[in-house]
N, CA, C and O atoms as a GROMACS GRO file, in nm:
protein
  480
    1MET      N    1  -0.526   1.602   0.785
    1MET     CA    2  -0.697   1.602   0.794
    1MET      C    3  -0.713   1.545   0.845
    1MET      O    4  -0.636   1.449   0.839
    2ARG      N    5  -0.804   1.540   0.928
    2ARG     CA    6  -0.876   1.404   0.974
    2ARG      C    7  -0.998   1.375   0.949
    2ARG      O    8  -1.086   1.461   0.956
    3PHE      N    9  -1.028   1.232   0.913
    3PHE     CA   10  -1.092   1.138   0.845
    3PHE      C   11  -1.173   1.096   0.931
    3PHE      O   12  -1.127   1.069   1.042
    4GLU      N   13  -1.292   1.081   0.912
    4GLU     CA   14  -1.396   1.015   0.975
    4GLU      C   15  -1.420   0.878   0.978
    4GLU      O   16  -1.358   0.836   0.881
    5LYS      N   17  -1.479   0.775   1.039
    5LYS     CA   18  -1.452   0.642   1.037
    5LYS      C   19  -1.564   0.595   0.965
    5LYS      O   20  -1.669   0.644   1.006
    6PHE      N   21  -1.577   0.520   0.876
    6PHE     CA   22  -1.681   0.501   0.812
    6PHE      C   23  -1.763   0.559   0.706
    6PHE      O   24  -1.872   0.528   0.657
    7ILE      N   25  -1.694   0.636   0.689
    7ILE     CA   26  -1.692   0.754   0.562
    7ILE      C   27  -1.630   0.734   0.476
    7ILE      O   28  -1.510   0.737   0.506
    8PRO      N   29  -1.666   0.693   0.285
    8PRO     CA   30  -1.510   0.677   0.203
    8PRO      C   31  -1.501   0.802   0.149
    8PRO      O   32  -1.591   0.874   0.105
    9TYR      N   33  -1.356   0.824   0.158
    9TYR     CA   34  -1.300   0.889   0.070
    9TYR      C   35  -1.239   0.864  -0.012
    9TYR      O   36  -1.215   0.746  -0.038
   10HIS      N   37  -1.184   0.978  -0.092
   10HIS     CA   38  -1.136   0.956  -0.264
   10HIS      C   39  -0.976   1.031  -0.243
   10HIS      O   40  -0.946   1.148  -0.262
   11ILE      N   41  -0.917   0.952  -0.210
   11ILE     CA   42  -0.734   0.987  -0.202
   11ILE      C   43  -0.658   1.027  -0.294
   11ILE      O   44  -0.637   0.918  -0.348
   12VAL      N   45  -0.582   1.124  -0.374
   12VAL     CA   46  -0.493   1.118  -0.472
   12VAL      C   47  -0.355   1.142  -0.391
   12VAL      O   48  -0.350   1.191  -0.278
   13CYS      N   49  -0.264   1.106  -0.453
   13CYS     CA   50  -0.143   1.096  -0.416
   13CYS      C   51  -0.058   1.123  -0.509
   13CYS      O   52  -0.067   1.035  -0.596
   14ARG      N   53   0.044   1.222  -0.543
   14ARG     CA   54   0.119   1.267  -0.685
   14ARG      C   55   0.225   1.266  -0.615
   14ARG      O   56   0.237   1.300  -0.497
   15ALA      N   57   0.330   1.212  -0.711
   15ALA     CA   58   0.460   1.237  -0.669
   15ALA      C   59   0.530   1.382  -0.682
   15ALA      O   60   0.484   1.482  -0.737
   16ILE      N   61   0.639   1.368  -0.622
   16ILE     CA   62   0.705   1.497  -0.616
   16ILE      C   63   0.742   1.556  -0.722
   16ILE      O   64   0.817   1.486  -0.789
   17GLU      N   65   0.710   1.704  -0.785
   17GLU     CA   66   0.782   1.747  -0.936
   17GLU      C   67   0.745   1.641  -1.035
   17GLU      O   68   0.822   1.614  -1.127
   18GLY      N   69   0.637   1.584  -1.019
   18GLY     CA   70   0.562   1.475  -1.111
   18GLY      C   71   0.642   1.384  -1.221
   18GLY      O   72   0.619   1.369  -1.341
   19LYS      N   73   0.757   1.323  -1.126
   19LYS     CA   74   0.868   1.235  -1.154
   19LYS      C   75   0.741   1.093  -1.112
   19LYS      O   76   0.660   1.079  -1.020
   20ASN      N   77   0.775   1.014  -1.224
   20ASN     CA   78   0.722   0.917  -1.217
   20ASN      C   79   0.778   0.787  -1.182
   20ASN      O   80   0.878   0.733  -1.229
   21PHE      N   81   0.658   0.724  -1.051
   21PHE     CA   82   0.744   0.636  -0.983
   21PHE      C   83   0.697   0.498  -0.998
   21PHE      O   84   0.762   0.411  -0.940
   22PHE      N   85   0.577   0.459  -1.077
   22PHE     CA   86   0.540   0.348  -1.104
   22PHE      C   87   0.638   0.338  -1.273
   22PHE      O   88   0.581   0.362  -1.379
   23VAL      N   89   0.776   0.302  -1.267
   23VAL     CA   90   0.818   0.300  -1.397
   23VAL      C   91   0.854   0.197  -1.435
   23VAL      O   92   0.950   0.190  -1.513
   24ASP      N   93   0.761   0.041  -1.373
   24ASP     CA   94   0.771  -0.066  -1.448
   24ASP      C   95   0.678  -0.148  -1.371
   24ASP      O   96   0.601  -0.109  -1.284
   25GLU      N   97   0.692  -0.251  -1.409
   25GLU     CA   98   0.545  -0.373  -1.305
   25GLU      C   99   0.625  -0.378  -1.197
   25GLU      O  100   0.572  -0.370  -1.086
   26GLU      N  101   0.729  -0.388  -1.206
   26GLU     CA  102   0.802  -0.457  -1.045
   26GLU      C  103   0.756  -0.326  -0.960
   26GLU      O  104   0.721  -0.364  -0.848
   27ASP      N  105   0.744  -0.201  -0.970
   27ASP     CA  106   0.707  -0.087  -0.906
   27ASP      C  107   0.556  -0.121  -0.857
   27ASP      O  108   0.505  -0.126  -0.745
   28SER      N  109   0.516  -0.140  -0.963
   28SER     CA  110   0.310  -0.105  -0.952
   28SER      C  111   0.293  -0.263  -0.858
   28SER      O  112   0.190  -0.280  -0.792
   29LEU      N  113   0.365  -0.334  -0.860
   29LEU     CA  114   0.334  -0.465  -0.762
   29LEU      C  115   0.442  -0.472  -0.633
   29LEU      O  116   0.443  -0.571  -0.560
   30ARG      N  117   0.523  -0.372  -0.614
   30ARG     CA  118   0.552  -0.387  -0.498
   30ARG      C  119   0.459  -0.271  -0.442
   30ARG      O  120   0.438  -0.288  -0.322
   31PHE      N  121   0.414  -0.186  -0.482
   31PHE     CA  122   0.311  -0.055  -0.403
   31PHE      C  123   0.188  -0.140  -0.349
   31PHE      O  124   0.149  -0.122  -0.234
   32ILE      N  125   0.117  -0.247  -0.446
   32ILE     CA  126   0.025  -0.364  -0.430
   32ILE      C  127   0.060  -0.414  -0.296
   32ILE      O  128  -0.004  -0.388  -0.193
   33PHE      N  129   0.154  -0.480  -0.302
   33PHE     CA  130   0.257  -0.524  -0.160
   33PHE      C  131   0.249  -0.430  -0.070
   33PHE      O  132   0.181  -0.454   0.030
   34GLN      N  133   0.295  -0.340  -0.079
   34GLN     CA  134   0.312  -0.250   0.044
   34GLN      C  135   0.176  -0.193   0.080
   34GLN      O  136   0.172  -0.162   0.199
   35MET      N  137   0.077  -0.173   0.021
   35MET     CA  138  -0.043  -0.110   0.048
   35MET      C  139  -0.132  -0.202   0.128
   35MET      O  140  -0.205  -0.146   0.210
   36TYR      N  141  -0.140  -0.403   0.114
   36TYR     CA  142  -0.136  -0.445   0.225
   36TYR      C  143  -0.067  -0.446   0.336
   36TYR      O  144  -0.122  -0.420   0.443
   37ALA      N  145   0.074  -0.478   0.328
   37ALA     CA  146   0.145  -0.475   0.422
   37ALA      C  147   0.114  -0.362   0.537
   37ALA      O  148   0.116  -0.382   0.658
   38ALA      N  149   0.083  -0.237   0.470
   38ALA     CA  150   0.088  -0.097   0.534
   38ALA      C  151  -0.051  -0.080   0.626
   38ALA      O  152  -0.066  -0.003   0.721
   39ASN      N  153  -0.160  -0.187   0.564
   39ASN     CA  154  -0.283  -0.232   0.621
   39ASN      C  155  -0.277  -0.261   0.768
   39ASN      O  156  -0.323  -0.202   0.866
   40ARG      N  157  -0.200  -0.382   0.751
   40ARG     CA  158  -0.160  -0.456   0.877
   40ARG      C  159  -0.059  -0.460   0.971
   40ARG      O  160  -0.070  -0.499   1.088
   41GLY      N  161   0.060  -0.410   0.903
   41GLY     CA  162   0.147  -0.398   1.000
   41GLY      C  163   0.280  -0.362   0.936
   41GLY      O  164   0.322  -0.247   0.942
   42ARG      N  165   0.353  -0.468   0.870
   42ARG     CA  166   0.443  -0.407   0.781
   42ARG      C  167   0.541  -0.569   0.697
   42ARG      O  168   0.544  -0.686   0.735
   43PRO      N  169   0.599  -0.511   0.592
   43PRO     CA  170   0.655  -0.638   0.522
   43PRO      C  171   0.766  -0.701   0.646
   43PRO      O  172   0.820  -0.656   0.746
   44ALA      N  173   0.762  -0.851   0.562
   44ALA     CA  174   0.854  -0.906   0.650
   44ALA      C  175   1.029  -0.874   0.597
   44ALA      O  176   1.075  -0.822   0.496
   45PHE      N  177   1.085  -0.924   0.706
   45PHE     CA  178   1.246  -0.856   0.671
   45PHE      C  179   1.296  -0.969   0.555
   45PHE      O  180   1.210  -1.055   0.537
   46ASN      N  181   1.379  -0.979   0.499
   46ASN     CA  182   1.418  -1.060   0.398
   46ASN      C  183   1.399  -1.084   0.230
   46ASN      O  184   1.463  -1.132   0.137
   47LEU      N  185   1.237  -1.000   0.259
   47LEU     CA  186   1.181  -1.074   0.139
   47LEU      C  187   1.292  -1.038  -0.021
   47LEU      O  188   1.374  -0.948  -0.042
   48GLN      N  189   1.245  -1.148  -0.103
   48GLN     CA  190   1.300  -1.174  -0.217
   48GLN      C  191   1.191  -1.106  -0.318
   48GLN      O  192   1.072  -1.118  -0.287
   49ARG      N  193   1.232  -1.028  -0.451
   49ARG     CA  194   1.166  -0.984  -0.530
   49ARG      C  195   1.082  -1.077  -0.580
   49ARG      O  196   0.970  -1.028  -0.596
   50GLN      N  197   1.088  -1.182  -0.610
   50GLN     CA  198   0.997  -1.305  -0.662
   50GLN      C  199   0.890  -1.338  -0.551
   50GLN      O  200   0.792  -1.400  -0.593
   51ASP      N  201   0.891  -1.301  -0.388
   51ASP     CA  202   0.815  -1.302  -0.296
   51ASP      C  203   0.734  -1.205  -0.340
   51ASP      O  204   0.626  -1.230  -0.393
   52ILE      N  205   0.775  -1.095  -0.324
   52ILE     CA  206   0.689  -0.982  -0.350
   52ILE      C  207   0.614  -0.997  -0.510
   52ILE      O  208   0.505  -0.941  -0.513
   53LYS      N  209   0.632  -1.025  -0.565
   53LYS     CA  210   0.554  -1.030  -0.697
   53LYS      C  211   0.441  -1.117  -0.691
   53LYS      O  212   0.332  -1.086  -0.739
   54LYS      N  213   0.465  -1.232  -0.627
   54LYS     CA  214   0.344  -1.371  -0.653
   54LYS      C  215   0.283  -1.289  -0.491
   54LYS      O  216   0.160  -1.301  -0.489
   55ALA      N  217   0.322  -1.234  -0.398
   55ALA     CA  218   0.212  -1.201  -0.336
   55ALA      C  219   0.096  -1.095  -0.380
   55ALA      O  220  -0.026  -1.092  -0.362
   56ALA      N  221   0.211  -0.992  -0.458
   56ALA     CA  222   0.124  -0.882  -0.572
   56ALA      C  223  -0.001  -0.974  -0.613
   56ALA      O  224  -0.115  -0.970  -0.566
   57TYR      N  225   0.029  -1.022  -0.670
   57TYR     CA  226  -0.025  -1.120  -0.782
   57TYR      C  227  -0.173  -1.228  -0.678
   57TYR      O  228  -0.287  -1.241  -0.723
   58ALA      N  229  -0.132  -1.279  -0.564
   58ALA     CA  230  -0.220  -1.312  -0.499
   58ALA      C  231  -0.305  -1.246  -0.425
   58ALA      O  232  -0.399  -1.311  -0.379
   59ILE      N  233  -0.293  -1.080  -0.389
   59ILE     CA  234  -0.353  -0.983  -0.352
   59ILE      C  235  -0.472  -0.954  -0.463
   59ILE      O  236  -0.587  -0.950  -0.420
   60LEU      N  237  -0.459  -0.942  -0.545
   60LEU     CA  238  -0.496  -0.878  -0.672
   60LEU      C  239  -0.564  -1.010  -0.718
   60LEU      O  240  -0.599  -0.991  -0.834
   61SER      N  241  -0.593  -1.121  -0.683
   61SER     CA  242  -0.645  -1.267  -0.713
   61SER      C  243  -0.763  -1.262  -0.579
   61SER      O  244  -0.880  -1.296  -0.595
   62GLY      N  245  -0.728  -1.231  -0.497
   62GLY     CA  246  -0.788  -1.168  -0.365
   62GLY      C  247  -0.761  -1.345  -0.267
   62GLY      O  248  -0.843  -1.376  -0.181
   63GLU      N  249  -0.650  -1.431  -0.297
   63GLU     CA  250  -0.595  -1.539  -0.209
   63GLU      C  251  -0.538  -1.500  -0.101
   63GLU      O  252  -0.496  -1.385  -0.097
   64GLU      N  253  -0.523  -1.580   0.004
   64GLU     CA  254  -0.501  -1.566   0.107
   64GLU      C  255  -0.293  -1.539   0.108
   64GLU      O  256  -0.237  -1.607   0.023
   65LEU      N  257  -0.220  -1.472   0.175
   65LEU     CA  258  -0.096  -1.410   0.189
   65LEU      C  259  -0.049  -1.580   0.257
   65LEU      O  260  -0.134  -1.656   0.301
   66PRO      N  261   0.097  -1.612   0.252
   66PRO     CA  262   0.155  -1.660   0.326
   66PRO      C  263   0.215  -1.550   0.454
   66PRO      O  264   0.263  -1.437   0.441
   67LYS      N  265   0.193  -1.625   0.570
   67LYS     CA  266   0.214  -1.556   0.737
   67LYS      C  267   0.349  -1.556   0.693
   67LYS      O  268   0.360  -1.666   0.747
   68ASN      N  269   0.447  -1.538   0.652
   68ASN     CA  270   0.552  -1.506   0.617
   68ASN      C  271   0.627  -1.397   0.576
   68ASN      O  272   0.742  -1.354   0.583
   69LEU      N  273   0.494  -1.363   0.519
   69LEU     CA  274   0.523  -1.256   0.387
   69LEU      C  275   0.519  -1.097   0.470
   69LEU      O  276   0.601  -1.008   0.452
   70VAL      N  277   0.376  -1.089   0.582
   70VAL     CA  278   0.383  -1.014   0.638
   70VAL      C  279   0.373  -1.001   0.784
   70VAL      O  280   0.292  -1.080   0.831
   71VAL      N  281   0.449  -0.901   0.896
   71VAL     CA  282   0.422  -0.866   1.019
   71VAL      C  283   0.307  -0.786   1.047
   71VAL      O  284   0.282  -0.667   1.027
   72VAL      N  285   0.220  -0.915   1.118
   72VAL     CA  286   0.111  -0.842   1.185
   72VAL      C  287   0.101  -0.761   1.310
   72VAL      O  288   0.137  -0.817   1.413
   73GLU      N  289   0.061  -0.645   1.318
   73GLU     CA  290   0.102  -0.559   1.417
   73GLU      C  291  -0.055  -0.497   1.488
   73GLU      O  292  -0.067  -0.467   1.606
   74HIS      N  293  -0.130  -0.491   1.415
   74HIS     CA  294  -0.246  -0.437   1.441
   74HIS      C  295  -0.401  -0.513   1.335
   74HIS      O  296  -0.388  -0.580   1.232
   75PRO      N  297  -0.516  -0.478   1.394
   75PRO     CA  298  -0.619  -0.488   1.298
   75PRO      C  299  -0.607  -0.392   1.177
   75PRO      O  300  -0.536  -0.292   1.190
   76PRO      N  301  -0.665  -0.414   1.070
   76PRO     CA  302  -0.642  -0.353   0.921
   76PRO      C  303  -0.686  -0.207   0.980
   76PRO      O  304  -0.760  -0.212   1.078
   77LEU      N  305  -0.644  -0.053   0.924
   77LEU     CA  306  -0.687   0.031   0.944
   77LEU      C  307  -0.771   0.094   0.867
   77LEU      O  308  -0.848   0.180   0.909
   78VAL      N  309  -0.761   0.049   0.724
   78VAL     CA  310  -0.899   0.089   0.627
   78VAL      C  311  -0.949  -0.023   0.556
   78VAL      O  312  -0.908  -0.138   0.545
   79ASP      N  313  -1.054   0.042   0.507
   79ASP     CA  314  -1.088  -0.095   0.402
   79ASP      C  315  -1.065   0.006   0.274
   79ASP      O  316  -1.069   0.128   0.266
   80SER      N  317  -1.042  -0.083   0.190
   80SER     CA  318  -0.983  -0.017   0.045
   80SER      C  319  -1.112  -0.096  -0.054
   80SER      O  320  -1.144  -0.215  -0.067
   81LEU      N  321  -1.182   0.068  -0.131
   81LEU     CA  322  -1.274   0.009  -0.184
   81LEU      C  323  -1.236  -0.016  -0.350
   81LEU      O  324  -1.290  -0.097  -0.426
   82SER      N  325  -1.123   0.083  -0.383
   82SER     CA  326  -1.137   0.065  -0.492
   82SER      C  327  -0.953   0.145  -0.492
   82SER      O  328  -0.932   0.223  -0.399
   83PHE      N  329  -0.848   0.124  -0.583
   83PHE     CA  330  -0.691   0.195  -0.615
   83PHE      C  331  -0.707   0.190  -0.788
   83PHE      O  332  -0.776   0.120  -0.862
   84SER      N  333  -0.617   0.288  -0.811
   84SER     CA  334  -0.579   0.280  -0.948
   84SER      C  335  -0.457   0.373  -0.948
   84SER      O  336  -0.457   0.494  -0.922
   85LEU      N  337  -0.328   0.277  -0.988
   85LEU     CA  338  -0.218   0.337  -1.035
   85LEU      C  339  -0.189   0.394  -1.142
   85LEU      O  340  -0.204   0.326  -1.244
   86VAL      N  341  -0.144   0.517  -1.154
   86VAL     CA  342  -0.113   0.578  -1.281
   86VAL      C  343   0.065   0.600  -1.267
   86VAL      O  344   0.120   0.579  -1.159
   87VAL      N  345   0.138   0.642  -1.383
   87VAL     CA  346   0.287   0.658  -1.368
   87VAL      C  347   0.336   0.746  -1.236
   87VAL      O  348   0.420   0.722  -1.149
   88ASN      N  349   0.230   0.877  -1.263
   88ASN     CA  350   0.310   0.954  -1.138
   88ASN      C  351   0.205   0.995  -1.044
   88ASN      O  352   0.237   1.106  -1.002
   89HIS      N  353   0.101   0.959  -0.994
   89HIS     CA  354   0.042   0.915  -0.890
   89HIS      C  355  -0.082   0.824  -0.869
   89HIS      O  356  -0.142   0.784  -0.968
   90HIS      N  357  -0.122   0.789  -0.746
   90HIS     CA  358  -0.235   0.665  -0.740
   90HIS      C  359  -0.357   0.750  -0.666
   90HIS      O  360  -0.346   0.851  -0.596
   91HIS      N  361  -0.465   0.686  -0.701
   91HIS     CA  362  -0.591   0.728  -0.650
   91HIS      C  363  -0.636   0.616  -0.578
   91HIS      O  364  -0.573   0.516  -0.613
   92ASP      N  365  -0.738   0.588  -0.472
   92ASP     CA  366  -0.746   0.512  -0.328
   92ASP      C  367  -0.913   0.582  -0.332
   92ASP      O  368  -0.944   0.700  -0.345
   93ILE      N  369  -0.990   0.478  -0.319
   93ILE     CA  370  -1.103   0.519  -0.231
   93ILE      C  371  -1.146   0.432  -0.127
   93ILE      O  372  -1.221   0.336  -0.147
   94LEU      N  373  -1.083   0.475   0.023
   94LEU     CA  374  -1.053   0.458   0.148
   94LEU      C  375  -1.177   0.494   0.260
   94LEU      O  376  -1.235   0.603   0.270
   95ILE      N  377  -1.199   0.373   0.339
   95ILE     CA  378  -1.243   0.418   0.439
   95ILE      C  379  -1.207   0.364   0.568
   95ILE      O  380  -1.182   0.245   0.583
   96SER      N  381  -1.204   0.472   0.687
   96SER     CA  382  -1.108   0.440   0.776
   96SER      C  383  -1.240   0.365   0.896
   96SER      O  384  -1.360   0.382   0.915
   97LYS      N  385  -1.136   0.283   0.949
   97LYS     CA  386  -1.186   0.172   1.060
   97LYS      C  387  -1.184   0.151   1.189
   97LYS      O  388  -1.251   0.076   1.260
   98THR      N  389  -1.044   0.275   1.226
   98THR     CA  390  -0.952   0.327   1.317
   98THR      C  391  -0.973   0.490   1.342
   98THR      O  392  -1.022   0.556   1.251
   99ASP      N  393  -0.946   0.534   1.431
   99ASP     CA  394  -0.942   0.663   1.437
   99ASP      C  395  -0.798   0.730   1.396
   99ASP      O  396  -0.690   0.678   1.425
  100ASN      N  397  -0.813   0.855   1.321
  100ASN     CA  398  -0.660   0.838   1.224
  100ASN      C  399  -0.589   0.724   1.122
  100ASN      O  400  -0.478   0.712   1.071
  101GLY      N  401  -0.749   0.622   1.122
  101GLY     CA  402  -0.691   0.497   1.033
  101GLY      C  403  -0.652   0.559   0.876
  101GLY      O  404  -0.552   0.493   0.847
  102ILE      N  405  -0.674   0.633   0.783
  102ILE     CA  406  -0.644   0.664   0.676
  102ILE      C  407  -0.491   0.748   0.693
  102ILE      O  408  -0.385   0.717   0.639
  103SER      N  409  -0.515   0.864   0.788
  103SER     CA  410  -0.334   0.940   0.783
  103SER      C  411  -0.235   0.791   0.835
  103SER      O  412  -0.135   0.767   0.768
  104LYS      N  413  -0.260   0.721   0.924
  104LYS     CA  414  -0.170   0.657   0.954
  104LYS      C  415  -0.141   0.551   0.831
  104LYS      O  416  -0.025   0.531   0.796
  105TYR      N  417  -0.253   0.484   0.767
  105TYR     CA  418  -0.232   0.368   0.649
  105TYR      C  419  -0.159   0.488   0.548
  105TYR      O  420  -0.064   0.425   0.504
  106LEU      N  421  -0.154   0.570   0.512
  106LEU     CA  422  -0.092   0.661   0.405
  106LEU      C  423   0.043   0.680   0.461
  106LEU      O  424   0.126   0.629   0.386
  107GLN      N  425   0.084   0.721   0.539
  107GLN     CA  426   0.199   0.758   0.624
  107GLN      C  427   0.303   0.626   0.586
  107GLN      O  428   0.414   0.632   0.532
  108LYS      N  429   0.228   0.508   0.633
  108LYS     CA  430   0.342   0.361   0.621
  108LYS      C  431   0.335   0.358   0.544
  108LYS      O  432   0.444   0.324   0.497
  109LEU      N  433   0.219   0.383   0.423
  109LEU     CA  434   0.263   0.323   0.298
  109LEU      C  435   0.332   0.426   0.209
  109LEU      O  436   0.368   0.370   0.105
  110HIS      N  437   0.355   0.519   0.211
  110HIS     CA  438   0.430   0.616   0.147
  110HIS      C  439   0.567   0.624   0.222
  110HIS      O  440   0.656   0.652   0.142
  111ASN      N  441   0.605   0.612   0.325
  111ASN     CA  442   0.711   0.574   0.384
  111ASN      C  443   0.817   0.434   0.319
  111ASN      O  444   0.938   0.426   0.299
  112GLY      N  445   0.706   0.339   0.300
  112GLY     CA  446   0.750   0.212   0.321
  112GLY      C  447   0.810   0.228   0.168
  112GLY      O  448   0.914   0.173   0.134
  113PHE      N  449   0.729   0.313   0.078
  113PHE     CA  450   0.749   0.281  -0.087
  113PHE      C  451   0.830   0.349  -0.104
  113PHE      O  452   0.896   0.343  -0.208
  114ALA      N  453   0.861   0.462   0.017
  114ALA     CA  454   0.973   0.577  -0.055
  114ALA      C  455   1.100   0.512  -0.064
  114ALA      O  456   1.182   0.522  -0.155
  115LYS      N  457   1.111   0.418   0.084
  115LYS     CA  458   1.222   0.365   0.120
  115LYS      C  459   1.254   0.261  -0.017
  115LYS      O  460   1.350   0.284  -0.090
  116TYR      N  461   1.178   0.164  -0.038
  116TYR     CA  462   1.248   0.055  -0.202
  116TYR      C  463   1.258   0.154  -0.290
  116TYR      O  464   1.377   0.162  -0.322
  117PHE      N  465   1.180   0.252  -0.357
  117PHE     CA  466   1.248   0.348  -0.435
  117PHE      C  467   1.342   0.435  -0.441
  117PHE      O  468   1.386   0.473  -0.549
  118ASN      N  469   1.384   0.475  -0.336
  118ASN     CA  470   1.512   0.506  -0.304
  118ASN      C  471   1.645   0.463  -0.336
  118ASN      O  472   1.747   0.499  -0.394
  119LEU      N  473   1.567   0.320  -0.235
  119LEU     CA  474   1.717   0.246  -0.305
  119LEU      C  475   1.758   0.201  -0.416
  119LEU      O  476   1.869   0.205  -0.467
  120LYS      N  477   1.617   0.140  -0.466
  120LYS     CA  478   1.611   0.104  -0.592
  120LYS      C  479   1.694   0.204  -0.702
  120LYS      O  480   1.693   0.177  -0.822
   0.00000   0.00000   0.00000
């Protein structure tokens, strides 16, 4: 789907076969951290669980993250106006800041979280 720049879109993404992918707090915090990282670049290598948990709480509090947690590769792809995590899906209200920003962002977000979830 083609998303126009500077227009808000309500995005709903569901798990395959209705499976739960936010099983515990760690999963939710990892997803929140992945949302931030996917928008800027990618997570740094060799992150510890505690680092990700602290980073997610910092993101929710509006604090700046330490530079060593995310490898910044590009300017932000989207502005996130709102999000909601439900046990087997998530809702986002996103505004694309670049051409195909929402599509690129969702691809990076879901690929990164799928890798984490499948390893777990």
